[in-house]
N, C-alpha and C positions, 0 to 999 in steps of 0.2 A: 218744145221740150218742157217737161216738168219733172225735175229730179227730186226725189225724196232721199235726204241724207240722214243717217243716224249713227250714233256711236255710244257704246256702253263699256269701253275699254278702261275708262278711268272712273272715279266717283261721280262724274257728271253724266246724267242721262240727257242726251242732247239730240234734237231733231230739227231739221230745216227743210224748206222748199226753195228750189231755184228754177226760174223760168227760162234759163238760157241766157239771160241778160243780167239778172241780179237776184239776190236772195229776197224772197217776198214774204217769208214768215219763218220764225225760228222760236225754239223753246229750249231752255237748259235748266235743269235742277240738279243740285249736288246732294246725293245720298247714296253712299256706297253699298247699302244693304237692300235697296228697293228697286233695282234695275227692272226686274220683271213686272213689278207693280206700276211703275211710272211710265214705262216706254209707250205702250199703246195709247193711254190717255194723251200723251204728248203728241203722238201722231194725229189723233183726232183733233187736238187743239189747233195745230198749225194748219191743217186742212180747212177747218171751220173758219179760221181767221181770214182766209182768202176766198171762201165760198167754193172750195173744190171738194170733189169726192175722190176716194182712193183710186177709183178706176180711171181718173184723169192722169195719173202718174205714168210717165213713159220710161223711167229708169230708176234704179235704186243704187245708192252709194252707201257703203257701210265701212266704218273704221274697223280694221282687222287687228288692231293692237300694235305693239305688244300690250298685254294686260292680263289680269288675273282670270283664271279659267271660268269661274262661275259668271262673273259680270260680262265677260267678252262673248260668251256663247249666247247670251240673251239677244244681243244685237244681231249677231250673225244668223241665228236661227230665224229671227223675225224677218230679216232681210230676205233670206232664202224663201221663206213662206210667202211673203208678198210677191216675190219674183215669179214663183210658180203659179200662184193664184191669178196674177195679172198677165202673165205671159210676157214680162218685160225683162231686160237684162239687169243683172246685179253686178255691180262693180265694187272691188275692194280698194281701200287706200290705207296706207300706214297711218295710224293715229298720230305718231310723232310728226309726220309730214303735215298734218292738219294744224298742229301747234306751231310748227315752223312758219307756215303760210300766214297764220294769224298774227305772228310776231312782227311780220312786215319789216324784217331787217334786210335791207337791200344789199349791204356789204358785210361779208363774214370774215373769218369763220365764226360760228357760234354753236351752241349745244342746246339740244332739247332733252330734258330729263323728266320722266314721270315717276311717281312713287310705286315701286314694285313690292313694298312691304318687306319684311324680314331684314330691314336695314339695308335695302338694295334699291337701285334705280334702274328703270328701263331708259336707255339713252341712245343718241346718235349725234354725229357731228355734221354740220351743214356749211356749205359755201355761201349760200344765201337762202332766202325764204322759199325757194323752189328747187334747190339742188342739195340732195343728201349725199354726203361724202363717204359714210360708213354704214354698214348693215346695223340694224337695231341690235342691242346687246343688253344683258342684265349683269350688273356688277355692284359691288360695294363702292360707295363714293370714294373712300380712301384709296382703293385700288386703281382708280382712274384719274387721280388728282394730277399726275404729271401730264396726262393727255389733254386735260381740259383747262390746265392752269392759265389764268388770265383771260379766258374767253367769256363773253357774255353768255348767259344761259336763261332759258325760259322753262316753265313747267313746275308742277308741284314738287317733283323730286329735287329740282335745283333749289327751290325755296326752303325745303326741309333741311338742306345740308350746306349752310353758308360757308363753312370752313373749306369745302371743296369748290363751291360755286359762289364766290363772294360778289359776283356781278349778276346775280339772279334777279329776274323781274317777271311780271305777268306777260302773257296769260298763264294762269295756273293750270287750267284744264282745257281740253280740246273743245271746240264748238263745232256742231254740225254745219253751221253757216260757213265756216272756213273750209270744211271738207267739201261742201257742195260747190262753193266757188272755185276751189282748186280742181275738182273733177270737171266742172263745166268748162274751165279754161283748157284743160288737157284734151277733153273730147272735141272742143272746137278746133284745136290744133291738129286733130287727127291722131292723137296718141291712143294707144291701147292700154286700158287700165288693168291692173292685176285682178286675178280671180279673188273672190271673197273667201280666202282661206286664213284661218287664225294664226297669229304669231304669238304662241304661248311662251316660247323660249325656255320654259322649265316645266317640270311635272306639276300636276295639280296638288293643292294642299291636302285634299282628301285622299287617303290611301286605304287599301284593303289591309286590315291588321294581319301581321304575320303570326303563324301558329295558332290561328283562331280555332275554337272548338266547334265542330259540326254538331248541331242539335236536331237536325231533321231526321226523321226515322228512315232506316234503310229499307 
């Protein structure tokens, strides 16, 4: 097994390789505006680190969000392209699940919250580092204060809003290393991983203007 994991659902552009036993290479760079520019060089870097070629990969794991439309689609389209070119399966994993796994909190409950911008967070509640209790959602922190009161929290969204998440701590962003390890664990246990379909949770920021004037000739 050689899993290539990647995620662009947060400001982190993160890539990792897992050989079925352990993570053997990883790379993470935080830059919310350069997902498309940084992702492929990161893939090349982790492959070169262990002396592997892309055609040695036997499966792809990609974070499906929730996340902003523009960043998220970079990872998903790259994963789909690799899968088609190599003829290997492409698996999806919730980005919040990767953060929960990296937090390594054995006893819960706890919350994972990432920055959704617009003064909102993407979040979910967990029983432990492997068990999500709620579907991912997007809300203003003040609107979920009662639901998360007193719970430990991880992620950039939790760190941004200490009034709602007073027990927030790292990891701030997801790592592909955690996604790869979680996927390898699930596959070894015979679990079927989700399809690589995006969790946008809301409409994209870019919208077609209303009542725009048509300037093309008839």
